[in-house]
N, C-alpha and C positions, 0 to 999 in steps of 0.2 A: 833660681826661681825666675821663670819667664812671666812677665806681666802682659796680659792681653790688652792691647790698646783699644779702648772703646770710649765713646762719648754719648751722653744722653742729656736730654733737656727735660725740665719739669717746671711747671708753674702752678700757682694756687692763689686763691683769695680767701682770707679769713676776716670776718667781721665780728666785732664784739661790742656790746653796749655795757658801759660802766656807769653806775649811779653816782658819779662825781663830776665836777666841772671839767671843762676842757683844760683849764689851767692846771688842775691837779694831775690829770693824766699826762699832760705835757711835761710838767716838772719831774715826773717819774722817769721820763726819757732824758731830759735835758740836764738834770743835776746828778753829778757823779755819785755822791753818797746815796742818793735815792736809787739810782739804777743798780748800784752794787747790791742793794737789798733784795732785788727780785730777778735780775737778769742772770740766769744760770746759777742762782743761789740754791743751796740745798745740802743735805747731809750725805749725798751719795758720792761726793768728790772732795778733793782738797785743791784749793786755788793755788796756782803756781805763779801766775802773772796777771796783772790788771793795769790797764792804762785807759784813760778817758779824756778825750779832747773834743768837746762838742762844739764844733764850728765847721763851716764849709772848708774842706781840705783837711780837717782834723781826723785823727785816727783813734779807734778803740781797739784794745786787745784784751781778750779773755782767754786764759789758758788754765786748764785744770786737769788733774789726774783723777780718774775714776777709781774708787777703791777696788782693788783686784782687777783693774782694767786698763784701758788705753789712756793716752794723753790726748785731749781735744784742744785745738787752738782755733780761735776766731779772730780775724783781723778785718776791721771795717774802715772804710773811708767815707766821710760824709760828702755828698756831692750837691745837695740842695737842702736848705733849711729855711722854712718860712714859719716864724713863731706862731704857735697855736694852730697852725694849718697843716703843715706836712714836714716830713723828714724823708730824705732819700739817701740811701747808701749803697755802696758796692762792698761785698765782703767775700773773703776766702776762708775755707775751713780746711784744717789738717787733722788727721788722725794718726797718732804715733809717728809724726813727722812726714807722712805721705799726704800730698795735696789731693784733697778729695773733691773740691767744688769751688766754683765762683758764682756769685749770685748778685742780682740787683734787687733791692727791697725798698718798698715805699710804705710809709705809715701816714694815713690821713686822719685828722682829728676834726670831728663834726659835732657841734652842739646839737643835742636833741632834748625834747621835753624832760626825759628821764635822766639826763646827764650828758654823756659823751659816747658817740659812736666812733670806734677806731677801726679803720679798714687797713689791713696789711696785705699787700700784693707782692708776690715774689716770683722771680724767674731765675732758675738755676741751671748751670751746666755742670754735669757730674762726670768725673774722669775715671777711666780704667776700671779697677776692681770695684769702684763705688758707683758705677754707671746706673745701677738700678735703685739708688738711694733716695730718689725724689719723694716717694710716699713717707719715708722715715723723716725727711726734713719737714714735710707738712705736719706730721704728727708732733715733732719736736717743737715747731713754732706754735702749734695749738697749745701745747703744754706750757710754753713760756707765757702766752697770753693769759692762760688760766692762773699762773703764778702771779702775774701782774694784777689780775683781779683780786686775788687774796691779799696782796700787798695794799691795794687801794682801799679795801674794805675796812 
């Protein structure tokens, strides 16, 4: 099989308001047991590996096998953390062992009258057969933020 070598870039901004305090939203990101409850949690896959090290230079790993489907692997490194203000990480994704993308993601936490405004900004580079996957990444990130909202409710 010949792989066509391609490269594509995609970026997006997602903003969500949650009716809870900044501290509550922050803890959902910063505490491993909480993050495990909403980040990639669901009945559509079986978790294979999970690691959580929330500190600058720390790494997160989430690997899961989708039922009747591929193995997805997420590896992130935290590059900037300002408590209750922002989280910045770089992360790589693999699908069935094939490196599909590298991204820079930021999460900003802002108190508002109704609770917390979370702004997620991401810039990704997508490789080879995954070169057109940017819209799927945005949709997946939107779904993760909706799952976070259900967890916080």
